N, C-alpha and C positions, 0 to 999 in steps of 0.2 A: 503491500499499498504505500503512495507516495505520500508525503509531506502532508501536501493541499488538501490531500482527499479524509484525511484523520477528524474524527470526531474528538474534540478539545471537551475536555470534561473538569470542570471548575470543584476548588477542592468541598463546598456544600452540597455537589450531588455526590457526592459518596459518600454510603451508608458506611463506617469504618465501623462498626461493631460486629455488622454483617460482614468486613469484608475480614476481618482477627477470626471470627467465628469459621466459616469458610475457608481461610488459610491452614487450618486447625485440622478443622475436618477432610482435607485435601491430602493433608502431609501425613495423616494417621493411615488414611487407606494405601495411599502409597509405600507407607512402610518404612519413610524417613523420621530421623530423631530428631529434635529441637537444633539440636550441636550437626549435623550435617547438613540440614537446611544455613544455617547460620555462615557456618565455613566453606557454600557454595555460593552465598551473598557477601562474603567477606564484611559479616558483623558479629556481635556477640547474643551467643544464647538469652541474653536477656533481654535485649532488644527485640529478639524471637519469641519469647514468651509476653513482654510486653505488648505484645500484635497482639497475638491470637487474645492475650484479657482483657483487650480495650483499654490499654492503660498510654499507650500512647499514636498517634498516626501514620501508618505508613507513609512513604512519599510512593505517590501515583506511578512518578517515573521508573522506581525499584521493582514493581510490579509488572510494569509493562519491558522492562528490558530484561527480567528473566523468567518471566514463567508466561 
């Protein structure tokens, strides 16, 4: 998809609670640990935990570039 064709999403359009829950569900279904995801994304395990438990907002760029 070309840059001009991408749909832009603002931070107000993202349901961060569901992002974290969905990320946790998909991670577990795929059989990955938080440690494996953190290593792949070059972030801390605490950051992954905080996203999954809605204590921090994930950066949309991180989602789109790695998943």
